[in-house]
C-alpha positions, 0 to 999 in steps of 0.5 A, a space after each residue: 665926539 665924547 660924552 662928558 660926565 655931566 652929560 653921562 650922569 643924565 643917562 646913567 639910569 638908562 645903562 646897566 649896572 657895572 658887575 664885578 670888578 671892572 677896569 673901564 667904567 661905563 662912561 668910557 665904554 660908551 665914548 669908545 662905542 661912539 668913537 668906533 661908530 664915528 670914525 668907522 674904524 675897527 674895535 682894536 683901532 680906537 684910541 687906547 685911552 678909551 679902553 681895550 678894544 675886545 673889552 669894550 666889544 665884549 660890553 657892548 655885545 653883551 648890552 645888546 644881547 640883553 636888549 
């Protein structure tokens, strides 16, 4: 399950703004989180095309701490 660009455009206002020099878009982070939730795999077990597992986890954790 992945979110398309068109679907992402509908929810982008609900997500935090990207800050600094980021290599991974919010769309990729969101798709990586969905992949981990759907597959039940570890962060490092997600497909590489979705980004580095540690990076995705860190961004997800930061969002979670902010509420």
